[in-house]
C-alpha positions in Angstrom: 156.5 122.2 136.3 157.6 123.0 139.9 156.2 126.5 139.7 152.8 125.2 138.6 152.8 122.8 141.5 153.6 125.6 143.9 150.7 127.6 142.7 148.3 124.8 143.2 149.5 124.1 146.7 149.5 127.7 147.9 149.0 130.8 145.6 149.9 133.0 148.6 153.4 131.5 149.0 153.8 131.9 145.3 153.0 135.6 145.6 155.3 136.2 148.5 158.3 135.4 146.3 158.2 139.0 145.0 156.8 140.6 148.1 158.1 143.9 149.4 157.9 145.9 152.6 155.7 148.5 150.9 153.4 145.6 149.9 153.1 144.6 153.5 152.2 148.1 154.5 149.3 148.1 152.0 148.1 144.6 153.2 148.4 145.7 156.9 146.3 148.7 156.3 143.7 146.6 154.4 143.7 144.0 157.2 143.1 146.6 159.9 140.2 148.1 157.8 138.6 144.7 157.4 139.1 143.7 161.1 137.2 146.8 162.5 134.2 145.8 160.3 134.6 142.0 160.8 134.5 142.1 164.6 131.0 143.7 165.0 129.7 141.8 161.9 131.0 138.5 163.3 129.2 139.1 166.6 126.0 140.1 164.8 126.0 137.2 162.3 126.7 134.6 164.9 123.5 135.6 166.7 121.7 135.7 163.4 122.8 132.1 162.9 121.4 131.1 166.3 124.9 130.8 167.8 126.5 132.6 170.8 128.1 135.8 169.7 131.7 134.6 170.3 131.4 132.0 167.6 131.3 134.9 165.1 134.9 135.7 166.2 135.9 132.1 166.0 134.6 132.1 162.4 137.1 135.0 161.7 140.2 133.0 162.6 141.2 129.7 161.0 138.8 129.8 158.0 140.2 133.2 157.0 143.8 132.0 157.4 143.2 128.8 155.4 141.5 130.6 152.5 144.3 133.2 152.5 146.8 130.4 152.0 145.0 128.3 149.4 142.6 130.8 147.7 143.3 132.4 144.3 141.6 135.8 144.8 143.7 138.6 146.4 140.6 140.5 147.6 138.0 137.9 148.6 137.5 137.9 152.4 135.8 134.9 153.8 134.3 134.7 157.3 130.8 135.1 158.9 128.2 136.5 156.5 124.5 137.2 156.7 123.3 134.9 153.9 125.1 131.8 155.3 123.9 132.6 158.8 120.3 132.8 157.9 120.6 129.6 155.8 122.1 127.9 158.9 119.4 129.1 161.1 116.6 128.1 158.7 118.0 124.6 158.1 119.5 123.5 161.5 116.8 125.0 163.7 114.4 122.4 162.4 116.6 119.8 164.1 117.5 121.5 167.4 116.8 124.7 169.4 119.0 127.6 168.4 121.8 128.4 171.0 121.5 125.0 172.6 124.5 122.6 172.9 122.9 120.2 170.4 122.2 123.0 167.9 125.8 124.3 168.1 127.2 120.9 167.5 125.0 120.3 164.5 126.0 123.7 163.0 129.7 122.9 163.4 129.0 119.4 161.8 127.1 121.0 159.0 130.1 123.3 158.2 132.4 120.2 158.2 130.2 118.4 155.7 129.9 121.5 153.5 133.7 121.8 153.5 134.3 118.1 152.6 131.8 118.4 149.7 133.4 121.6 148.4 136.9 120.1 148.7 135.8 117.0 146.7 134.3 119.2 144.0 137.6 121.0 143.7 139.8 117.9 143.7 137.7 116.2 141.0 137.5 119.5 139.0 133.8 120.2 139.1 134.4 123.9 139.2 132.2 124.5 136.1 129.1 123.1 137.9 128.3 126.5 139.3 127.6 127.7 135.8 124.4 125.6 135.8 122.9 127.8 138.6 121.2 130.6 136.7 121.9 134.1 137.8 118.2 135.0 138.2 117.9 132.1 140.7 120.8 133.4 142.7 119.5 137.0 142.7 116.0 135.8 143.6 117.1 133.8 146.6 119.4 136.6 147.8 116.6 139.2 147.5 114.3 136.8 149.6 117.1 136.1 152.1 117.6 139.8 152.6 113.9 140.3 153.5 113.9 137.3 155.8 117.0 138.6 157.6 115.5 142.1 158.0 112.3 140.7 159.4 114.2 138.4 161.7 115.8 141.5 163.3 112.6 143.4 164.0 112.2 141.8 167.4 115.6 143.3 168.4 114.6 146.6 166.7 111.5 146.8 168.9 113.0 145.2 172.0 110.5 142.3 172.0 111.1 139.1 173.8 109.3 136.6 171.6 110.1 133.1 170.4 111.6 132.6 167.0 108.7 132.1 164.6 109.1 129.4 161.8 108.6 131.7 158.8 108.7 135.4 157.8 104.9 135.5 157.8 104.7 134.0 161.3 107.4 136.5 162.4 105.4 139.5 161.2 102.2 138.1 162.8 104.0 137.6 166.1 105.4 141.1 166.0 102.0 142.5 165.3 100.5 140.6 168.3 103.2 142.1 170.7 103.4 145.6 169.2 102.0 147.0 172.4 105.1 145.7 174.2 107.6 147.7 172.2 110.6 148.9 174.2 111.0 152.4 172.8 114.4 152.9 174.3 115.6 149.8 172.3 114.0 151.3 169.2 115.7 154.6 169.8 119.1 152.9 170.1 118.4 151.2 166.7 117.5 154.4 165.1 120.4 156.2 166.7 122.8 153.5 165.4 121.4 153.8 161.9 121.7 157.6 162.0 125.3 157.4 163.2 126.3 155.0 160.5 124.5 157.2 157.9 126.3 160.4 159.1 129.7 158.6 159.1 129.1 157.4 155.6 128.4 160.9 154.5 131.5 162.3 156.2 133.8 159.7 154.7 133.0 156.3 153.1 136.3 154.9 154.4 135.4 155.3 158.0 134.8 152.1 159.9 131.1 152.9 160.5 130.0 149.7 162.2 133.0 149.7 164.6 132.6 153.4 165.6 128.8 152.9 166.1 129.5 149.8 168.3 131.9 151.8 170.5 129.5 154.7 170.9 126.5 152.4 171.7 128.5 150.5 174.3 129.6 153.7 176.0 126.0 155.1 176.0 124.4 151.9 177.1 126.9 151.3 179.9 127.0 154.8 181.4 123.2 155.3 181.2 122.5 151.8 182.4 120.1 151.2 179.6 120.1 147.5 180.3 118.1 148.2 183.4 115.4 149.6 181.3 114.9 146.4 179.4 117.4 146.9 176.6 118.9 143.5 175.7 122.7 143.6 175.6 125.2 141.1 174.3 126.3 140.1 177.8 129.4 138.1 178.7 131.5 136.9 175.7 134.0 134.2 176.4 137.6 135.1 175.8 140.5 133.0 174.7 141.2 130.5 171.9 138.3 128.5 170.5 138.1 125.0 171.8 138.9 122.0 169.6 135.6 120.4 168.4 135.0 117.1 166.7 132.1 117.1 164.2 129.4 114.5 164.8 129.9 112.3 161.8 127.1 109.8 161.5 124.3 108.8 159.2 121.5 110.5 161.2 123.2 113.9 161.4 124.2 113.7 157.7 120.7 113.0 156.5 119.1 115.5 158.7 121.5 118.2 157.6 121.6 117.2 153.9 119.3 119.9 152.5 121.2 122.6 154.4 124.6 121.1 153.3 123.6 121.1 149.6 122.1 124.6 149.8 125.1 126.1 151.6 127.5 124.4 149.2 125.9 125.7 146.1 125.2 129.2 147.4 128.6 129.6 148.9 130.5 128.6 145.7 128.3 130.7 143.4 128.7 133.7 145.7 132.5 133.4 146.2 133.3 132.7 142.5 131.1 135.6 141.4 132.7 138.0 143.9 136.2 136.8 143.1 135.8 137.3 139.4 134.1 140.7 139.8 136.9 142.0 142.1 139.9 140.8 140.1 141.2 142.4 136.9 142.3 140.6 133.7 145.9 140.1 134.9 144.8 137.9 137.8 142.6 134.9 137.2 140.4 133.2 139.8 140.7 129.4 139.4 137.3 127.8 140.2 138.7 124.4 141.2 141.4 125.8 143.4 138.7 128.1 145.0 136.6 125.0 145.7 139.6 123.5 147.5 140.4 126.6 149.4 136.8 127.2 150.5 136.5 123.5 151.5 139.6 123.5 153.5 138.6 126.7 155.3 135.3 125.1 156.5 136.9 121.8 157.4 139.6 123.6 159.5 136.9 125.8 160.9 134.8 122.9 162.0 137.6 121.7 164.3 137.8 125.2 165.9 134.1 125.8 166.8 133.2 127.6 163.6 129.8 127.8 161.8 129.8 127.8 158.0 131.5 130.8 156.4 131.4 132.4 153.0 132.7 135.4 151.1 131.7 138.9 152.2 131.2 141.5 149.4 131.4 144.5 151.8 134.7 143.3 153.4 136.1 142.2 150.1 135.4 145.7 148.6 137.2 147.3 151.5 140.2 145.2 150.8 140.3 146.2 147.2 139.7 149.9 147.9 142.6 149.8 150.5 145.0 148.6 147.7 145.7 145.2 149.1 148.4 143.2 147.3 148.0 139.7 148.5 145.8 137.3 150.6 148.0 138.2 153.5 145.4 140.8 154.3 143.1 138.0 155.6 145.8 136.7 157.9 146.4 140.1 159.4 142.7 140.6 160.0 142.5 137.2 161.7 145.4 138.2 163.9 143.6 141.4 165.0 140.5 139.3 165.8 142.6 136.9 167.8 143.9 139.8 169.9 140.3 140.9 170.5 139.4 137.4 171.6 142.3 137.1 174.0 142.1 140.5 175.7 139.1 142.7 174.6 135.9 140.6 174.8 134.9 142.1 178.2 134.5 145.4 176.5 131.5 144.3 174.4 129.4 143.2 177.4 127.1 146.3 177.1 126.8 146.1 173.3 123.0 146.6 172.7 121.2 144.1 170.5 119.4 146.9 168.6 122.8 148.1 167.4 123.7 144.6 166.1 120.3 144.6 164.4 121.1 147.9 162.8 124.5 146.6 161.5 122.8 143.5 160.0 119.9 145.4 158.4 122.1 148.0 156.8 124.5 145.3 155.6 121.7 143.3 153.8 119.5 146.1 152.6 121.6 146.6 149.5 121.1 142.9 148.6 117.5 143.6 147.8 117.9 145.1 144.4 114.5 146.1 142.9 116.3 147.5 139.8 117.2 143.9 138.8 113.6 142.9 139.0 112.6 145.8 136.8 115.4 145.3 134.3 114.6 141.6 133.8 110.9 142.4 133.5 111.7 144.8 130.7 114.4 142.8 128.9 114.2 139.1 129.8 110.7 138.1 130.8 111.6 134.5 131.2 114.5 135.2 133.5 112.2 137.6 135.4 109.7 134.7 136.0 112.5 132.5 137.3 113.8 135.2 139.6 110.2 136.0 140.9 109.4 132.3 141.4 112.6 131.8 143.4 111.9 134.9 145.4 108.3 134.0 146.3 109.1 130.3 147.0 112.1 131.3 149.3 109.9 133.7 151.2 106.9 131.3 151.7 108.6 127.9 151.8 112.1 128.7 153.0 115.3 129.5 151.2 116.3 125.9 150.4 113.0 125.2 148.7 113.2 128.5 146.9 116.6 127.7 145.4 115.4 124.2 144.5 112.3 125.5 142.8 114.4 128.1 141.0 116.9 125.6 139.7 114.2 123.1 138.6 112.3 125.9 136.8 115.6 127.1 135.1 116.3 123.5 133.9 112.7 123.2 132.6 113.0 126.5 130.7 116.4 125.4 129.3 115.0 122.0 128.2 112.0 123.8 126.6 114.3 126.2 124.8 116.5 123.3 123.6 113.5 121.3 122.4 112.3 124.2 120.3 115.4 125.9 118.9 115.3 128.9 116.6 115.2 127.9 112.9 116.0 130.9 110.7 115.2 131.4 107.1 118.1 133.3 105.5 118.6 135.7 102.6 121.7 137.4 101.2 122.7 140.9 102.2 122.9 142.7 98.8 126.4 143.2 97.5 128.0 140.9 100.1 128.6 137.2 100.8 126.7 137.3 104.1 123.4 135.7 104.8 121.0 136.9 107.5 117.6 136.1 109.0 114.9 137.5 106.8 112.6 138.0 109.8 115.1 140.4 111.3 116.5 142.3 108.3 114.5 143.6 105.3 115.6 143.9 101.7 117.5 140.6 101.7 117.9 138.7 98.5 116.2 135.3 98.1 117.0 133.2 95.1 114.0 131.6 93.4 113.9 127.8 93.8 115.9 127.8 97.0 115.3 127.7 100.7 118.1 128.5 103.1 117.6 127.7 106.7 119.9 127.7 109.8 119.5 125.7 112.9 120.6 127.8 115.9 121.5 124.8 118.1 122.7 121.3 118.1 120.7 118.5 116.4 119.9 115.9 119.1 117.2 113.7 120.5 115.6 116.7 122.4 114.8 118.8 119.3 115.1 116.4 116.3 111.3 116.0 115.9 110.7 119.8 116.1 113.4 120.4 113.5 111.9 117.8 111.1 108.4 119.3 111.5 109.6 122.9 111.1 111.6 122.1 108.0 108.6 120.3 106.4 106.4 123.3 107.3 108.8 125.8 105.7 109.0 123.7 102.5 105.2 123.1 102.2 104.4 126.8 102.9 106.9 128.2 100.4 105.4 129.3 97.1 108.6 129.9 95.2 108.9 126.4 93.6 111.7 125.0 95.8 114.1 122.7 94.1 117.0 123.0 96.6 117.1 123.3 100.4 120.4 124.6 102.0 121.0 123.8 105.7 123.4 126.3 107.2 125.1 124.1 109.8 127.7 126.5 111.2 126.1 126.4 114.6 126.1 122.6 114.8 129.3 121.1 116.2 127.9 117.6 116.9 124.9 115.4 116.1 123.6 112.3 117.9 122.0 109.1 116.5 118.5 110.7 116.7 119.7 113.6 114.7 121.2 111.3 112.1 117.9 109.4 111.8 116.1 112.7 111.4 118.4 113.8 108.5 117.7 110.5 106.8 114.0 111.1 107.2 114.3 114.6 105.9 116.4 113.4 102.9 113.8 110.9 102.0 111.0 113.4 102.3 112.8 115.9 100.1 113.6 113.3 97.5 109.9 112.3 97.3 109.3 116.0 96.5 112.2 116.1 94.1 114.1 118.6 96.2 117.9 118.4 96.7 119.3 118.9 100.2 122.6 120.8 100.7 124.6 120.9 103.9 126.8 124.0 104.4 129.5 124.6 106.9 129.5 122.8 110.3 132.3 121.9 112.6 134.8 119.2 111.7 133.3 116.8 114.3 129.8 117.3 112.8 131.1 116.7 109.3 132.9 113.6 110.4 129.7 112.2 111.9 127.9 112.8 108.7 130.5 110.9 106.8 130.7 108.0 109.3 126.9 107.6 109.5 126.4 107.5 105.7 124.6 110.8 105.4 127.4 112.3 103.1 127.1 109.4 100.7 123.3 109.5 100.8 123.2 113.2 99.9 126.2 113.2 97.6 129.7 114.6 98.3 129.1 117.4 95.8 126.2 118.7 98.0 128.3 119.1 101.1 129.7 122.7 101.0 132.2 124.8 103.0 129.7 127.7 103.3 126.3 128.9 102.2 128.0 131.4 99.9 130.0 128.7 98.1 126.9 126.5 97.9 124.8 129.2 96.3 127.6 130.0 93.8 127.7 126.3 92.7 123.9 126.2 92.5 123.9 129.3 90.3 126.6 127.8 88.1 125.0 124.4 87.7 121.6 126.0 86.9 122.8 129.0 84.9 121.1 131.3 87.4 122.5 134.9 87.9 
């Protein structure tokens, strides 16, 4: 009992019980590899979120440490990420001007509220809620977010000094209007940064491409004085510990931030759980409720240390796994390296050009737009494709929050529609076996004269009871084999509500009027108990309640001398 409690309090401390010096060497190597990517990404994603660059380094301190202590994934690396940054910008910028004092305070407060909500979801064990967010919705919004992020960086790519437009369409129009003001030196820096990262990737995928590119671009910009030619540079970045901040907790801020809070909460949890499960093997389970608690605590702690909302980074998490990390200590080591950078090295990034940061962001998010997924769903699951496409278009035109909302609502509508019209299969016996299959799928199945065997591929409840009643009557009326017995294969039904019970009574009456006997075959124990308790069993007759379709048909053949 004590061990279980220990795991719930801190999975990391539980792991350290069997920790060795060689394990620390692996974690230290992974932590260093993460840090050299995390530092330039943190600076870039902070600006993407409408925050001063240093806040990206703040986001790589306490949130990472808290997740490392309380999280259950050995490889998941939280911190600043592009998707969360663009969600913050889109949501909070409607309430205050990005980079302003009011905006910064609202972003920090937003992170606090998201953390509290995630913590409560974990404490009250709502980890399974994320399963209700359909995968096509997530993929659709991520694809849209990647395009929004890329377009948002075009002004840095072209060195344009324009106001932040309210949407992707307005952004493209604004860039078109100012295309004659392009700073070609800035564009050359962007292209040079992309080429350097591409070459480094070809040379060795393990090289810290973003870090090396940042170093090269700083040296070139500083010694060629490119900032004097209109190239925007990062400028002075504060050094030292982040200041203690107190979230603005009041009704006005909460209601204004609520759409962003809900969106960030859902997106963050779905992303992190998906990544954690994908990265771990079968020997190490990711516990959803504990993950909710860990992610919530990381944001609450971050809110008191000047942090904007964080999430899990797939690129940094993949690096951790490839480096052979053993425990979550990797995150703490990476945070320590970031802290050293904050204390002593921030003056070195003064001449970091904005086009290089744009290159890092664009390259990081380009892989999020996966056209193959659109094609695959179009070819295999047209309904899921439509959900994904609707989410994608809505997120682009109306904003990511509305895109997710529309995608979720559309998913629920499709689920309800599917539940209201479940598949009802007519069965026949596979020759020479005791198995019964759908006659519309397999040919040469045996159908016994005088019988109709059907299977409901769902539960029987108020949402589909009328459809089931109508479909069964249609099948009976359209059958030309002189039906005397109807067999309901109930193996997929584990429960039935009062509406379903009423429907069975109606069906039973209809069949009796037509001198047809109803048989119920299989079904879970709970379903069979409900039949007995409601009086259906007595109404049908105990002898017509069977263990399986096979047993029922054998009895029918015996009673009617049919071979």
